[in-house]
C-alpha positions as CSV (number, residue, x, y, z in Angstrom):
1,X,61.8,140.5,189.9
2,X,61.4,138.0,187.0
3,X,62.2,139.8,183.7
4,X,60.1,137.4,181.7
5,X,57.0,138.2,183.8
6,X,57.7,141.9,183.4
7,X,58.0,141.6,179.6
8,X,54.8,139.5,179.5
9,X,52.9,142.1,181.5
10,X,54.2,145.0,179.3
11,X,53.1,143.1,176.2
12,X,49.7,142.4,177.7
13,X,49.2,146.0,178.7
14,X,50.4,147.2,175.2
15,X,48.0,144.8,173.5
16,X,45.1,146.0,175.7
17,X,45.9,149.6,175.0
18,X,46.0,149.0,171.2
19,X,42.6,147.3,171.4
20,X,40.9,150.0,173.4
21,X,42.6,152.9,171.6
22,X,40.8,152.0,168.4
23,X,37.5,153.4,169.7
24,X,38.6,156.9,170.5
25,X,40.6,157.2,167.4
26,X,37.7,155.9,165.3
27,X,35.5,158.6,166.9
28,X,38.1,161.3,166.2
29,X,38.2,160.4,162.5
30,X,34.4,160.4,162.4
31,X,34.2,163.9,163.8
32,X,37.0,165.0,161.3
33,X,34.9,163.7,158.4
34,X,37.4,161.1,157.4
35,X,34.9,158.4,156.3
36,X,33.5,160.0,153.3
37,X,35.1,157.4,151.1
38,X,33.5,154.0,152.0
39,X,34.2,150.5,150.5
40,X,31.9,147.6,151.2
41,X,33.2,144.1,150.6
42,X,30.5,141.5,150.7
43,X,30.9,137.7,150.3
44,X,29.5,134.5,151.6
45,X,31.4,132.9,154.4
46,X,34.6,130.9,153.6
47,X,35.0,132.9,150.3
48,X,38.2,134.8,150.9
49,X,36.8,138.2,152.0
50,X,39.2,138.5,154.9
51,X,42.1,137.9,152.6
52,X,40.8,140.4,150.0
53,X,40.1,143.1,152.7
54,X,43.7,142.7,153.8
55,X,44.9,143.2,150.2
56,X,42.7,146.3,149.8
57,X,43.9,147.7,153.0
58,X,47.6,146.7,152.7
59,X,48.8,150.2,153.5
60,X,46.3,150.5,156.4
61,X,44.8,153.7,155.0
62,X,41.2,152.6,155.9
63,X,39.5,152.0,159.2
64,X,38.3,148.5,158.7
65,X,35.0,147.2,160.2
66,X,35.0,143.4,160.4
67,X,31.5,141.9,159.9
68,X,29.4,144.6,161.6
69,X,26.3,142.7,160.4
70,X,27.3,139.6,162.2
71,X,24.4,138.4,164.4
72,X,26.6,138.8,167.5
73,X,26.7,142.5,166.8
74,X,23.3,143.2,165.3
75,X,21.4,141.2,167.9
76,X,20.2,144.5,169.5
77,X,18.5,145.5,166.3
78,X,14.9,144.5,166.4
79,X,13.7,141.9,163.9
80,X,17.2,141.2,162.6
81,X,18.0,137.7,161.4
82,X,20.8,136.1,159.4
83,X,20.7,137.5,155.8
84,X,18.0,140.0,156.7
85,X,16.3,141.7,153.7
86,X,15.3,145.4,153.7
87,X,13.4,147.0,150.9
88,X,15.1,150.0,149.4
89,X,12.1,152.2,150.0
90,X,11.9,151.3,153.7
91,X,12.7,154.3,155.7
92,X,13.1,154.9,159.4
93,X,13.6,151.2,160.4
94,X,16.0,150.2,163.2
95,X,18.0,148.2,160.6
96,X,18.2,151.2,158.2
97,X,19.4,153.4,161.1
98,X,22.0,150.8,161.9
99,X,23.2,150.7,158.3
100,X,23.5,154.5,158.2
101,X,25.5,154.4,161.4
102,X,27.9,151.9,160.0
103,X,28.6,153.6,156.7
104,X,28.9,157.1,158.2
105,X,31.6,155.7,160.5
106,X,29.7,156.6,163.6
107,X,29.3,153.0,164.6
108,X,31.9,151.6,167.0
109,X,32.4,148.1,168.3
110,X,35.5,146.4,169.7
111,X,34.8,143.1,167.8
112,X,34.3,144.9,164.5
113,X,37.0,147.5,164.8
114,X,40.0,145.4,163.7
115,X,42.3,148.1,162.3
116,X,45.5,148.9,163.9
117,X,45.1,152.2,165.8
118,X,45.9,155.1,163.5
119,X,45.7,158.8,164.1
120,X,44.1,159.7,160.7
121,X,42.2,157.3,158.4
122,X,41.5,158.0,154.7
123,X,38.3,156.2,154.5
124,X,36.2,153.2,155.7
125,X,36.4,149.6,154.6
126,X,33.4,147.4,155.7
127,X,33.7,143.6,155.2
128,X,30.6,141.4,155.6
129,X,29.5,137.8,155.1
130,X,25.8,138.1,156.1
131,X,24.8,141.3,154.2
132,X,23.9,140.3,150.6
133,X,20.3,141.1,151.0
134,X,21.0,144.6,152.3
135,X,22.9,145.7,149.2
136,X,19.9,147.1,147.3
137,X,18.9,149.2,150.3
138,X,22.5,150.6,150.7
139,X,22.7,151.3,147.0
140,X,19.5,153.4,147.0
141,X,20.0,155.1,150.3
142,X,23.7,155.5,150.7
143,X,24.8,155.9,147.0
144,X,28.4,156.9,147.7
145,X,29.4,153.4,149.0
146,X,31.6,151.5,146.5
147,X,30.3,147.9,146.6
148,X,32.4,144.8,145.9
149,X,30.8,141.3,145.7
150,X,33.3,138.5,146.1
151,X,31.9,135.2,144.7
152,X,33.3,131.7,145.3
153,X,32.1,128.3,143.9
154,X,29.1,127.3,146.0
155,X,30.3,123.7,146.4
156,X,33.6,124.9,147.8
157,X,31.8,127.2,150.1
158,X,29.4,124.5,151.3
159,X,32.2,122.0,152.0
160,X,34.3,124.5,153.9
161,X,31.3,125.4,156.1
162,X,30.7,121.7,156.7
163,X,34.2,121.4,158.1
164,X,33.5,124.3,160.4
165,X,30.0,123.6,161.5
166,X,30.6,125.1,165.0
167,X,30.9,128.5,163.4
168,X,27.9,130.8,162.8
169,X,26.2,129.8,159.6
170,X,22.7,129.9,158.2
171,X,21.8,126.2,157.9
172,X,18.1,126.2,157.0
173,X,17.1,128.0,153.8
174,X,13.4,127.7,154.7
175,X,14.0,130.5,157.2
176,X,14.1,132.9,154.2
177,X,10.3,132.2,153.8
178,X,9.8,133.9,157.2
179,X,10.6,137.3,155.7
180,X,7.4,138.4,153.9
181,X,9.0,141.3,152.0
182,X,11.8,139.0,150.7
183,X,9.2,136.3,149.7
184,X,7.0,138.8,147.9
185,X,9.8,140.6,146.1
186,X,12.0,137.6,145.1
187,X,11.3,134.2,146.5
188,X,7.7,133.4,145.6
189,X,8.7,131.8,142.2
190,X,11.2,129.6,144.1
191,X,8.9,128.6,146.9
192,X,8.6,125.0,145.8
193,X,12.4,124.7,145.4
194,X,12.9,126.0,148.9
195,X,10.1,124.0,150.5
196,X,11.2,120.7,149.0
197,X,14.9,120.9,150.0
198,X,16.1,117.9,151.9
199,X,18.3,117.5,154.9
200,X,21.6,117.3,153.2
201,X,23.9,120.0,154.5
202,X,25.7,120.6,151.2
203,X,22.4,121.0,149.2
204,X,21.0,123.4,151.7
205,X,24.2,125.5,151.6
206,X,24.0,125.6,147.8
207,X,20.4,126.8,148.0
208,X,21.3,129.5,150.5
209,X,24.2,130.6,148.2
210,X,21.8,130.9,145.3
211,X,19.3,133.0,147.2
212,X,21.7,135.5,148.7
213,X,23.5,136.1,145.3
214,X,20.3,136.2,143.3
215,X,19.1,139.4,145.1
216,X,22.0,141.7,144.5
217,X,22.7,140.4,141.0
218,X,19.1,141.2,139.9
219,X,19.3,144.7,141.4
220,X,22.8,146.1,140.6
221,X,24.7,146.5,137.4
222,X,28.3,146.7,136.5
223,X,28.4,150.4,137.3
224,X,26.9,149.8,140.7
225,X,28.8,146.7,141.8
226,X,32.3,145.2,141.1
227,X,32.2,141.4,140.8
228,X,35.4,139.5,141.7
229,X,35.6,135.7,141.6
230,X,37.6,134.0,144.3
231,X,39.1,131.5,141.8
232,X,40.4,134.4,139.7
233,X,41.8,136.1,142.7
234,X,43.7,132.9,143.7
235,X,45.0,132.0,140.2
236,X,45.9,135.6,139.0
237,X,45.9,137.8,142.1
238,X,47.9,140.7,140.5
239,X,45.6,141.1,137.6
240,X,42.4,140.9,139.7
241,X,43.8,143.4,142.3
242,X,44.7,145.8,139.6
243,X,41.2,145.6,138.1
244,X,39.7,146.0,141.5
245,X,41.8,149.0,142.4
246,X,40.9,150.7,139.1
247,X,37.2,150.4,140.1
248,X,38.0,151.7,143.6
249,X,40.1,154.5,142.1
250,X,43.1,153.5,144.2
251,X,46.7,153.6,143.1
252,X,47.9,150.0,142.4
253,X,51.3,149.3,143.9
254,X,52.9,146.0,143.0
255,X,55.5,146.7,145.6
256,X,56.8,144.3,148.3
257,X,54.0,145.0,150.9
258,X,51.1,144.0,148.6
259,X,52.9,141.0,147.2
260,X,53.9,139.7,150.6
261,X,50.3,140.1,151.8
262,X,49.0,138.1,148.9
263,X,50.6,135.0,150.4
264,X,50.2,135.9,154.1
265,X,47.7,133.8,156.2
266,X,44.7,135.7,157.5
267,X,43.0,135.6,160.8
268,X,40.4,133.1,159.5
269,X,42.8,130.9,157.4
270,X,45.2,128.6,159.2
271,X,46.6,126.9,156.1
272,X,46.8,129.5,153.4
273,X,49.2,127.6,151.2
274,X,46.6,124.9,150.6
275,X,44.1,127.6,149.5
276,X,46.7,129.0,147.0
277,X,47.1,125.6,145.3
278,X,45.3,125.7,142.0
279,X,44.7,122.0,141.8
280,X,43.4,121.9,145.4
281,X,41.1,124.9,144.7
282,X,39.6,123.5,141.6
283,X,39.5,119.8,142.2
284,X,39.7,118.7,145.9
285,X,36.0,119.4,146.7
286,X,34.8,117.3,143.7
287,X,36.4,114.2,145.3
288,X,34.7,114.8,148.6
289,X,31.1,115.3,147.4
290,X,28.9,112.7,145.9
291,X,27.7,112.8,142.4
292,X,24.1,113.2,143.8
293,X,25.1,116.2,145.8
294,X,26.7,117.9,142.8
295,X,23.8,117.1,140.5
296,X,21.3,118.3,143.0
297,X,23.3,121.5,143.6
298,X,23.5,122.2,139.9
299,X,19.7,121.7,139.6
300,X,19.2,124.3,142.4
301,X,21.5,126.7,140.7
302,X,19.7,126.2,137.4
303,X,16.4,127.3,139.0
304,X,18.0,130.7,139.8
305,X,19.7,130.9,136.4
306,X,23.1,130.7,138.1
307,X,24.3,127.3,137.0
308,X,26.2,128.6,134.1
309,X,28.4,130.7,136.3
310,X,30.1,127.4,137.3
311,X,28.9,125.3,134.5
312,X,32.0,123.1,134.3
313,X,32.0,122.9,138.1
314,X,35.5,124.3,138.2
315,X,36.1,127.9,136.9
316,X,33.8,130.8,136.9
317,X,32.2,132.4,133.8
318,X,31.8,136.2,134.0
319,X,29.8,136.1,130.8
320,X,27.1,133.9,132.4
321,X,26.1,136.9,134.5
322,X,25.1,138.7,131.3
323,X,22.5,136.1,130.5
324,X,19.0,135.3,131.8
325,X,17.7,137.5,134.5
326,X,21.0,139.3,134.6
327,X,20.9,140.2,130.8
328,X,20.6,144.0,131.5
329,X,23.3,144.0,134.1
330,X,26.3,143.4,131.8
331,X,28.8,142.2,134.3
């Protein structure tokens, strides 16, 4: 018998076993009460959240759920759409029940369960790119969750999404107006801005970025939410990881495993070395967008009092989040 065929069959069987064994082990840890510690990492798509989740979970202590609020998974929840909003006081809704299931660790799904099978976990790490508008609900109804918001320059995000148009993205900001509670609670003052948006993909993505960040930033303060900028994470990873780990009350190990993972490609990044280039990170998108796109994008951000976060179009300003509508938040 062909030895190579046997080896291939063994590897395939082992891979299938590892994949399916995640579910019973996840259930075992749920019944053992091993998910009392929960971390929620939220970012827009193409913002480095897969990379950051790998850094947080470098020692694989957590059971990781990869984008449980992806529409592919949440499609069975009635009335769910991309970036669905849920009022904090809403109780007994299907989406609220789903959120509770996720953060209790009861939820199981082969696509979302990406952790290597482990007998005992020490907590739960949830990573999402479509969940910004659910953060106020989770904060008020599941207060033990430690929330991390990863923010990347909206122009970089928009350009990256444009390169990957076949992926699942929200592309029409006017769809937000179809959510009455969201409109009443947040978007009515911005109705004209949203209604008047043109057909440019970049401008639409900047507007979507502004809306999804506006909601959590006007609800949660620095005690409720840890802010980390993608640009800071790339240019000074050790300092930002230490600061994050202090918030999460984790031991910070600058050992070989964490340092190696800082420069390791993720499942969603094929050319990580390019992303780690400071010049590429700060400047390359500026040469690929028109002056009109940048000016229009900054006008949109100004409407939401978010323009000063990236006022020089390059590096983020943490102090800008302590101004305007975010004055009481002190990030």
